[in-house]
Structure formats: structure tokens, C-alpha cells
N, C-alpha and C positions, 0 to 999 in steps of 0.2 A: 246432229241430234241423235241421241241414243234411243234405239227402239226398245220398248218395254214388251216383254213376252209374258203372256198370261197362260197359266196352266189350264188345259182343257177340262171342262166340268166332268167329262166322261172318265178321264184319268183319275181325278180326285175322288169320284164316286167309287171307282174300282178299288182304290186304296183304302177307303173307309170300310168297304164291304169285306175286305180280305180277312181281318182278324175275326169278324163275326162269322165268316165262313168256316174258319177253324173251330169256332165254338159250336156251330151247328153240326160239324162233322163229329165233334165229341159227343153230342147228343145222339147222333146216329149210332155211334159205337156203343153207347150205353143201352139204347133200346134193343139193338141187335144182340148184345150180350145177354139180355134178359130172355129173348126169344130162343137163343141157342141153349141157355141153361135149362129152359123148360123142355127142350128136346133131348136133354142128356148129353149135349156136346160141351162139356165143361172146360176142356182145354182150349177150344176155339173161343169160348166165351171169355176166358181169362185173357186171351190175346187181344180181344177187342177192348177190354177195360184198360189194358196197358197202352194200346194204341190211342185210346181216348185221353190217357194221361199225357202222352206225347203232344197231342193236339192242344190240350189244356195249357201245357207249358209254353207252347209257341204263340198262342193267340195274344197273350198279354205282352210278350216281347215284341211281336210285330206291331201291336198298337202303339207301344212306346217308341219304337224305332221310326215309325211313319208319322208320329204325332197325331194319331187318330183315336186316342183313348177318350172315352166318354162314360158318363154315368149309365147310359143305356147298355153299353158293353159290359160294364161291371155287373149290373143286375142280371143280364142275360147269362153271363158266365156262371153266376151263382145258381141260377135256376137249373142250368144244364148240369152243373156239378152235383146237385142234389140227386139227380137221376143216375148219372154215370158213376159216381163214387159213393152214393148213399144207398139207393135202392138196388141197383144192378149187382154190386158185390154181395150184398146181403142175400139176395135171391140165389146167386150162384152157390153161396155157402149153404143155403137152405135146401136146395135141390141136391147138392153133391154130398153133404156130410151130415145134415141134421135129419130128424125124423119128420117126414111130411104128414104122417097120420096122427101126430100128437099136437102138443101146444108149443112146439119149437118156433112157430111163426112169430111168437112174441119177441124173439131175439131180432128178427128182421125189423119189427117196429121200433125196438129200442135203438138199434144201430142207425136206421134211416132217420128217426126223429132227432137224434143227437147230431147227425150230419147236417140236417136242415138248420138246427139251432146254431151250430158252429159257423155255417155260411152266412146266416143273418148277422151274427155278431161281427164277422169279418167285414161285411159291407159297412157296418156302422163305424168300426174302429180303424181298419187297416187298408181297405180297398183303395187303389190308386196311389198309395204311398210306397216309396222305397223302404225296404225293411231288412234287418239282419235276423230277426226272429219272428216266428208266427205265434200268435196268442192261442195256444192250444194246438193239438195235433192237426195238421192240414188234412182235409177230407180226401184229397187224392192219395196221400200216403196211407191213410186208414183203409180206403177202398181197395187199393191195389194189394195191400197186405192180405185181405180176405180173398180176393180174386185169385191170387197167385199161389194160394195154399195147394190147390189141386195140382197145379204144375209141379210143385215141389214133391207132392206125394207120389208122383209117377217116376221119380228119379232113383238111381241106385244110392245116392247119398241118403235118401229117406229110408229105403228098405234094407240097406246093408250096413249102415253106420251103427256101431255099438256104443252105447252110453256106459262109461266105465263105472258109474256109481249105481247102476240099476241091475247088477248081477247079469251082465251079458245080454241085456235086452236091447233091441235096436230101436231106432226112432219110431219106426212104424208100429212097434208093439206098445207104445205109450197109449194111455186112454184118451185118444184124440176126440172122441165124442164129447167128453167133458171139457177137455182143454179148449176146444173150439167155441163152446158156449161162453166160457170165461174170456176167451180172446175177443169175441164180439162185444161183450159187456165192457171189457177193459179199453178197447179202442174207442167205444162210444163215450166212455168217461173222459178219456184223454182229449177227445175232440172239444169237449165243453169245459175243460179244466183251465186253470191259469198257468199251466206248465209251458214255458217258452221252448219252442222247437226251432233249431237253426234253419235259416233259409239256405239257398244254394251258396256254397262257399265262394269267396272272392278268388278269381283266377288271376295269377300273375307270378312273378319271380322276384319282386323287390323286397319281400319280407318273408320271415319264416311262416307267418300265417297264410300268406298267399301261396307259398310253395306247398304247404299242407293242403290247402283248398284245391290247388291244381291237381295234386296227386289223387285226392278223393274223387274229383270230377272225372279225370281220365280213367281211373280204376272202375268207376261206376259205368262209364260208357263201354269199356271193354267187357265188363261183366254182362251188360245188357245185350251186347252183340254176340258174344261167343258162348256164354253159359246162362241164358236167361232163366231157364227152369230151375237150375241149382242156385242161382245168385239172388234173384229178386226177393223172394220171400224171406230168406235169412237176413238179407241186408236191410229190409224194411223193419223186421222185428228188432234188429240191432238198433236202428234209428229210433224206434219207439222207446226201447229200453234206455237208450242213451239219454234222451231228454228227461225221462222220468227219474232215472237214478241220479243224474246231475242235479236236478231240482231238489230231490230228497236230501242229497248230501249237503247242498248249500243250506237247506232249511235246518238240517241237524247241526251244522256249524254256526247257525244263526247269522249267516252273511247273505241272505236272500236279498237281491237288489229290489229297489222300489219298482212297483209294476209300471209306473209311468215312464221310468228311465229305460225300461226294456222295450215297451210296446209303442209309446207315444213320442219318444225323442230319438228313435233309432235312426231317422234320416240324417242326423248330424254325423253319424259314423259312416254313412254310405256315400253321401255326396255333399261335401262342405259348401259347394257353390250353389246348392239348391235355394238357399235363402236369398240369393241375389235377385231372383225373379219374383219375389213376393213383396207385397207392400210393407212398408216399415211399421205401420200402425195396425197390422192385421189383428193383433190381440185386442185392441180397443174395439174393433169392429165386431169381433166374436163376442165380446162382453156385452155389447149393446144389443145384438140380435143373434141368437144361437143359429149356427149354420145348419144347412140340411144334413141330416144324418146324425147330429148330436142329440142324444136322447136323455142326457143327464148332465149335472153340473161337473162331474168328474172329467168328462170329455172336454168341456170348456176350460176347466182349470189346467188340464194337461196341454191344451193348445196354447194357452197363455204362457205356460212355462216353456214350451217349445219355442215360441216367438222371442222370449227373453234370451234364450240360449243363442238363437240366430243373431240377435243384435250384439251379444257379447263376442260371437265369432267374427262379426264384421269389424268391431273395434280392435280385436286381436290382430286381424289382418291389416290394420291401418286404414280401413276405409272410413271416410268421414260422412256423416249423415248429410242430407240435402240442406243447404243453408236456408234460413228463412228469407222470404222476399224482402228486398231492400225498399225502404220507405222513399217516396219520391224526393223529399227534401234533402235526403242524405245521398242521393244517387250521384255517382261520379260522372259528370258530363264531359270530362276531358278539358284540356287547355289549348 
């Protein structure tokens, strides 16, 4: 007789608490960054915002890897991100580059409020789903862009690089007091916009897209390790501009894809087997009663469209739906 081993409750509880521990460490980094910024230690404050970004990227991956993801974890992560990537970077910018004796605090409010709105929308639309694109600029990217400006401003690349079209002016001689105000407003707008921003590229070597994604990931890791002060701020600004310019170019060419095809059906491109674990008639269930987190008919319609695509993928793979139950009078009883 085979003995059945049960996992100890203590081990399971530790596994559940692990991703939430990373989330709370992210909160610690955000609060400590605010304290450091108020004391004038802007470089160290930027380091803790970046460290919080690393913790934020790990908590979700750990939750998915251990199968301990929950709605509680999603809500906790969003509340923490509002502080670590909304309020903390805005205050670092306020103390380091803006005028504290005027009305520049309004830029802190604009940035933080848009970060909160963006996180609330993410919880409604995308939390817990595999994704190829984010609906709007992710708050960690926006927050770390602001926080790492001070790092970049202390490097030779900032003080010695000459801009060829500005009559031998260096980057440091640009009107950064004005530029940073517009930067905060621009990042705030992109967070609540409909611009799709690509998620982490797929890593692999079986296709050109995977090879490019692998190169981007490896290059980013090397830049973070060896040249963090010179690399992070320009790379994040390039990421922000890439999404905006690409979306504007597609709009100019009148080939902008349907919003639902980008944000609500993207799991079809990430994991084709994801539909195998879902009920066949989930769309009918959603139509009868709106699920938690769906606030309008558009989300319901998008979910129904997603379910229809899942069923088409099943038929394309040759899978047959569950046969109807056999009536007793037609049941084959054998011979």
C-alpha cells in the first residue's frame, strides 16, 4: 500500500508569505526613499526606489512559480506600488530638482494621482493575467524614471556630453527645471493613457523575436550591474518614447489595432495552453453574472471574445469538446 505524504502546514504557510514578504520589502524601500529624500540623500533614495522595483518584479514571479497568487496579493501589490513608484519618486524629484518654496508641489500631486489611477485600472483589467503589453505606462517604469534622474545628473555623461544641435551646449546646460516639470506631467499622462507598452520580452533562441528579446534582457541586466547611473535613466526614457512614438506612428498610418485585441486577448500569444484549465462555457457564466473586477460592459464583451478565441484554438489543435452524457436507453451495455 502506497503511503500518501501530506505537505506540512508550516511549509505551505511560508510559501504563501514569501511573495507578500517581497511586496512589503518594496513598501519599506519606498518609505525609506522618502525619508532619505527629505534629508537630502537623493542618490541613496534613488537606489532604494530601484531596489523596490527589483522586489516588485520578483513578488509576482514567485507567486506564479509557487502557485500562491491571490486577489489579496494583487491588491497589496498595487497599494504598495502607489507609494514606492508614485509618491516616493515624485517627492525625490520635488526635493532634488523642483522649487520647494513655490507651487511645484502640484506636480507631486499630479504624478501620484495618475499613478494611483493607473494601478486601479490595472487591477480591474490586467492583474493576474499573462500579458504581452501593459495598458498605459507601468508605474514602476514611470517612478524609476523620475528617481534615477538624480543619478544620471551626477555622471560625466550628463555634464560633459555636448549636444550637436544646441551650439556646443552640454546636457547639463539644458533648462532642466522646465524639462523636469514637463517630464512629470508627461509620465503622468502616459500612465493613464491607452498607449500599449511592451512587457518583458520573451527569452529564447527559437525565433528572431526571442533572440531580440534575449539580447534586450541580457543588455539591460549588464547595464544595471555595471553602469546603473549612466544606463537606467536614458534606457527608461527610451522605453517611454518608444511606446509613445510607435503608437503615434500606427495612429498616423491608421493601423492602430483594436484595444481589446491588445489588452484583453493577449494571453493567447503568451500561453496557448492556458485555455485548457478554464471551463468551456465561461463566457456564458460571465454574461449571466459579471465577475468581480468587471466594472463595465466592455470588460464582459472582451472576456466573451477571449473565450471564443480559446475555443477556436482548441478546435485548431484538434481537441474535441466533452461529449454530452449518454441517455440510459442508448447506453452500450456490452455483449
